[in-house]
N, C-alpha and C positions, 0 to 999 in steps of 0.2 A: 530055070533056077529053082534049086532044091527047096524043097517045104520045109519051113521053121518048126522047129520042134518048140513044146511050151518051156522048156529050158533056155533056149536061145532067144525068145521072144520076151520072157522074163528078164533077161539081161540086158535088151535095146531098152526097154522101158526105165531099168534102173539105172542108165547111163547118165552122165551128170547134164546133160543137156535138156533131160525131161522132169530134172529137179524144181520144185517150187521155190521161186526165189522172191517173189511180193512180199508186203506186209500181210499178218493175219488178222483177219476181220476180229475185232473185239466182240462185237454186238450185231445182230441182225437188223436191217432197217424195217420202221414199223410199215405194217401193210398199209395200202393206197385206197382200201375200201373198208367197208364195214365187214369186222373180222373176230369170229369168237375166238378168243383164248385163255389159257389158265394163268393167273397171277398169285402172287402171295402178297401177305400183309406186308412184308418189306419193301416190295415194289410199287405200293400203292399209296399216294398221299391224297389228303382232302384238297380240297380247292380251297386255294386262299381267300378269295374274295366272297365265297360262301356268305349269302345275306342273314342268314340265321346266325345268330349269336348267344341264343339263349336255349336252353334245353328243351327238345321237341315234347311236347305235351302227350305226343303218343309213345313216348320212348320206351316205357315199361312193357307196353303192348305188343310194340315192334320186338323188342329183345324176347319175350318170351315165345312170339311166333317164330324166331328164327334159331332159339334153342330147340324148340320141339321138333320144327319141320326141316330146319335148313335154310337157306338162303334161295326162296321161290324165286325171287325177283333181283337179280345181280345187277348193282348200279352200272350203266355204261360208263365207260374209260375213256381218255384220249392220253395224250402226249406233246406237250409242247415241243418244236422242233430243237434238235441239242440236248433236252433236259433228260434227266438221268432216270427220273420216277414218272409212273404213270400219276393222273390225277382224275379226280371225279369228273365226267363232264358236265351232267345236269342232274342235279336231285340224287342222294346216296349217302351222304355225308354222314348222316345219322345212322345207316347201316354199315357203315365202314368203322364208325366209333364201336357199336355195338359187337362186330365182329372182334375188335381187339379185345374187349372185355371178355366175350366168350373165350377167345383163345386163352387168355390170362388166366380165367377160371377152370378151364376144364382140359387145356392142351388136345381137345380136338383137332384130329387134321383137316377136318372139311370146315373148322372156322379159319384157317390159316390158309390155306389152298383151295380156289374156288375159282369157277369159270365167269368171263365176264364179255360181254362185247366191245371190241376196239372200234371206236370211231374216230376216222384221222382227224387231226386238228385241223380247222378250216384255214387256207392258205391267206384267206382275208377276212379280217374283222375278227379273229378268232377269239378275243376277249371279251367282246359286245356280245356276240353268241353265246358263250360259255355263261355270261353273268345272267343274262335275261333268259335263258335255260334254266339256271337255279332259280331265279326270281318266280317263275311259272310253276315248276314242279312243286317247290315249297308251299305255293300256294294249295296245290292239289293233295297234298302230304303232311297235313299237321298243322298247315297256316303257320303266318310269322305275325309277331305283333307288328304294331302301328309302327313303331319307331326301327326295326330291322326293316321293315319294308320302305320306309322313307330313305334309309339309311343307304338302301340297296338302289333306289331309284337315283339318289344323289350320286353314287360312283358309277350307275350307267350315264349319267349326264357328263361327267368327267370324260369318260371313255368315247363319248359321241362328240364332243368338243375338241379332244385331242385327234379324232380322226377327220372331222371337218376343218378344223383350224379357226373354228368362230365360235362366239358364245352362243347359245340358243336361248328363244323363247320358252315359256311354258307350253304352250300349244305346241310348238316345233317339236320339242322332246315328247310330248306324250302321243304325237305322229308317228316318232320314230321308234317309240316302244311297241306301238300297235304294231308296226309294222315287222319289228321282230318277235313276234308272238305273246307279247305281255300288254294287254288293254290297260290305259290309264288314264282318265280324265283330266283336263286341265284342271278344273276345281281342285280335284284330289291331289293333284302334284304342289298346287299352291299353297296348300293345307301342310304337307309334308313336308316342304322346306322351311315353312313357317315354325314347324315341331322341331328340325334339326338347328334351324337357327338362334331360336329364341326359346324355346323348352329344355333342348337334351341340356346345354351347358348348367342349367338350374335346377334340374330334376331328373337327372339320369337314372338313377333307383327304381325311380317312380316309371319310369318309362319302359328300362329293362325288364322290370316287373311285370309287365304286361297292360299297362293303362290302355284300356281300348279306345278304339277310334272315336266312339260318341262324346267321350271324357275329354279327348285330345282337341276335338275340334271345336268343341265348347271352352276350351281353356283357350286356344288359338283366337276364337270370337271376342271372348273376354280381353285379351290383350289388344286386340286391334280396337275396340270400343273406348278401351282405358287411354290408348294412342291419342284417339281422335280428340277425346274430352281434353286430353291435357295440351293438345296443340292451341285448342280453345282459348283456355283459361289461360294458358302461360303466355299469351301474345303482351309483349311491353313489360315483360317481368324477364328476371335472369335468376332462375332457378338453380340451386348448388348442384345439380345431378341433371343429367338427360333421362327422357322416359326409360331407355332402354336399359340404362342402369339400376332405376327404380325399380324396374318390374324385376330384373333380376334378383335384386334384392329383398323384395317381398315373397318371390318365389321359392327361392334356395330353401328357408328354413321347412317348408313342407316336401323334402325330397325323404318321403316314408315310405311303407309298404303300400301299393296300390289300394289294398282294402281300407287303408286310414287316410287316404288324400280324399280333400275336401274343397270342392270347387267354391262352395258358398264362403268358407273360411278365405280361400285366397282372396275371392272377391272384395269380402269385407276388410281385409288388410289393404288392399291395393286401394281402395277409397279411403281408407284412415289416412294412409301415407300420403295421397294425393292431394287431401283435404290439408293437411298439414303442410306440405311443401308449397302448395298454391294460394294458400288462404282463403280457399272457397269452402263454401260449406257441404258438410257430408251428405246432408240429403239431398242437395242439389246433383251432386255428383252421382250419388246412388241413382238417381232418377235417368238423369241421363245415358249412365253405362247400362245400368239395367234393362231399359227399354232398348236399347240399342243392342243389347245381347239376346232380349227375348225374341227380336225379330229374325236373328239368325237364327236361334235355336230350332223355331218354326220350322227352318228348311232342313236342320240337320238333325232332326230327332230320328231315330233309326225305324227302317220300315217296318218291324214287327211291332214295336211300341204303337205307332199309328193305328197298323191295320189292327192290331188286337184289340184297342178301343173301339174301331168301328165294329167289330165282330161283337163286341159286347153291349152294343145297342141293342135295346128291342125293338120291334116292328112297330110298338107306340110311340118311341123315341124319336124314329126316323120318320113316321108320318106328324110327329108334331115339328118337328124342326121343319118339313117340308110346309107345312100349312102355316108357319108362323112368317112366311115370305111374304108380301103384300103384292097384290098385282102391279106391273106397270103401267103407268098413265098411257093413253092411246097418243099416237104421234100427232104433232100437230100440222094443220095442211099449209102446204105452200102457197104462197101468195099467187093471185093469178097471172101475173106478169113473168113471174121469177123465172129465171134460166135455169135448166138441168144443170148439174155440174157434169164435165166430162174432162177425159184424159187427152184428147185428142190434141190438146195445144200443149201439153205438157204440164197442165194442173193437176194436183192431186184431189181427191174424193174428201169432202170435209170429215171430222170425226163420225164415227156412227153413232147414233143415239141409245145409251142404254141407262134406262131409270136406275137409281139406286135407292134403298132405303137408309134409312140413320144408321143401320148397323153394317153398313158396308157390303152387305149380301147381294148378289144378283137377282133380280125379279125374274119370275118364268116369264114366256113370251106375252106378248101383249094378245086380249081377246082376237079371236078373227071379225069380229064386227068392226075393231078399229082400222082396218085398213081392207078394203076391198081384195079379195084373193085371185080373181079373175079380172083383165083389162076391159071385159064386156060389161062392168058393173058400171051404171052412170056416176056413179061416185069417184070411180078411178079417174076420169076424166077432169072431174071438179075439183080432187085433192090428190094429185101422184104424187109419190114420196119426192122429197126433196133431196134425200142422202140415202146410201145403202141402209136398206131395213135390218138391223140386227135383232135375232130373237134367240137371245143364250138359253139353255137348258138351265131349268132351275136348280140351284144347288144352296149348300150350306156352307157357313164360314168353314166348319170340320170337314168337309169334301172339298172345300176350296185349299184347306191347310194340307189335306193328304196329297192333293194334286201337284202343291208347290214342292212338298217334302219329296213326291216322286220324281219330279223333272230335277230337283236338284242332284237326289241320287244317280241317276242317270246321266247327268252332267248336259241335261236339257234346260231350255229356256221354259220358266214358267206359263203355263198357259193363260193367254189374255185375251177374252174374246174382244173387247174394244179395240186392240190394237191389232189383231192377228186377222178381223175380219175384212178391212179393205182391201188385204193385202192379199187374201185366200181367192179373191175373185179374179181369174185371168183376163186381162183388158189387150185386146187387141186394136195397137194404135192404128197400124195401116190395115189395107185393104180399102174398098169401095164403100162399102158401108161399115165404119168403125163402130166397135162393141163397147159402149161404156157402161152398159149394164146386162147381166148376164140374165137375168131373169125377167124383167118388166118390158112390155110391149107398148110403145107409145101409141096413143089414138091414132094419129096418122097412120101408123102400120096396120092396124087391127082391120085389114080388109083382105078377102082370098088374093085378089088380085095382087096387091102389095107384098103380101107374105110370102106367094110363089116367086116373084120376082127376088126377094133377098133368099131365100132358100137355093133357088138355082144359083145365086152368085157367091154364096159361099160354099156350095158343093163345088162349084168351078174354081174358087181359090184352093180347096182341099186339093182337086185331083192335080193343078198346076204345080205343087210341091214332089209329083212324081212325072211332070211334065208332059199329063194328059188331060190339059185343059179342053181340048178340041173335042175330047171325049162327052163331054157333058152338053146336053144341047138343052135350053130352056122349051118348057110346056106351058100351055095354058091350061091343063087340068092337072089331077092327080097331086102329088106333094110339089110340083113345079119344075122337075127337069126331069130328063131321062139319059141313061146311060148307052154308049155305044163302045164297040171293040175297037181297038187302036189298032192301025195298019202297021205301025213300027213295033218293034219288039219293045215291051214296057220296060221300065228299070225297075231296080230290085225293089218288090213292094208293090209295083204298079197293079199288078194284077189283083192282089189281093185289096187294094183300095178300091178299083172299078167295082170289085166283086160288094164289095160292103155299100157302095153308093147305089149301084143296082138292088141290092135286096132292100136298100131303104126306100127306094123309089116306086119299087114292084109291088106287087100284091104277096108277097110271102109273108108267112107267119111272123118272122124274125121282124119285118118292116113294120107291119100291123102292130106288133109289141111294142116297139120303141114310137110307134105314133101316137098311142094312145091308151091302150091296154094295159100298159105299166103306168102304176100311180105315181103324181109326181115325187112323192116319197120314196117310192121305189128307184126315179129315175135317180134322184140325186143320190141315193146308195150305190147306183150302178156308177156314177162318175166317181164316185169315191173309190168302190174297187177297179176301176180303171186306172187312177192315180195310185193306188196302192199297188197293182201290179207291175206298173211303168218303174217305179221305186224298186221294187224287188227284182225285176229285170237287170236294173243300174247296178244293186247290190254286187249281184250273181256274177255278171260280167266284167265289175270294176271299172264302170263308166261313172266319169263323174255325175253328182246330182244331188239333190237336197230334197 
């Protein structure tokens, strides 16, 4: 076969059969993974659901930086399937607006054409991922006003409900937001929804002008306190308007600049209108609403305000506040024939005794002489505690308010020693020797022989959790038990459990430390370390716990 010349080969390639007959591609498809690309202002649009509705407070600083240095941090971009333009993926709408201004002012090419990181549009939950990403990024760069954050969370709720096909509770919404990278407490979501529903229609200029979260929360609390008082006094009456309409009419005239907004004037006008509509005295309503709102404000005060007051206290004031707390009265002895409370039959402990002074502050722990510290004291057998002994740390009303405020700020329950202590002690219902008191030792148990029997039984029950009960043998000396090796391969963690029991029963330094060298206070702190370490493990591994 003769060799083809270049001219002959070109002729064959240009024949009709080799010509392109399909449609021409109008545009390239988007990358399937994160890819740096160059875009122009004509190709890029802001995100339509961007929660920021007002000017970024750092706008001028960002603009100066971009003008002098260029775009050091280009915004990530994406594109919905089938869409014509790219959009900001999460955070960067302010930078896009600034680039448009600078291009209009300077016609500098670097403000018109710039590199960005393209990230593909998620195949599922794309709108939710984009919205929560913008919420999180805006919080990190310049922050959002309270109402912008509230509207963003409300839009996220709508998207979640469209996704699931059912309405969400505030707790469920908080969980979904946290799972998507925007943590929000249920209490905060409740106030956001109240602000959107009741406040935004009446005072949009005040809210968009940047009314702060503490003021918004106090206004929400005032509205709720007024509603409760209205429902109380409106029973049996037929007011011309309902409370929601009245509150809107009262609040609307105060739609001024945030600096001119006065919560005290709103409260005065609200109480005056309620007194007129209900025929109730102004002072009575002021007392009801004012006291109710004050209680809420104690929880809603910003942390800086409370901590600032605490830091301003002198050492003399702190000592004086602590000395003003009277000591607790000693616990009353149990009647000789009274039975000790147990949980073995399903009953609960009676409420713990905490003496309180007339001011409502908690007293310090009772003197040591009020109750014997060791069961070998004869007075212990004569007057054993009838119920769990609670010794709260001495604190003042100011400290209690700070603790409640911090708990409310992080969305936790306010600390209450009287309520929490009975639940804090783990109670074992099962087992040969049920535990009804973690610390007290009954007189009938307070002999070496009986103590060794109970210790050995508890060690055997602990080993049984790993299927190694036969490795624990009761003995008549030492701590009361000895450990032997298992003939069968131990379950996961079984070897370590046996090693722990062996150290506790032997003559090791660790065993001696746990059996007596460590003080009672140190032992309690060790229990606390273990509790916190176990919780830390649960959080890091995603295991359920509390």
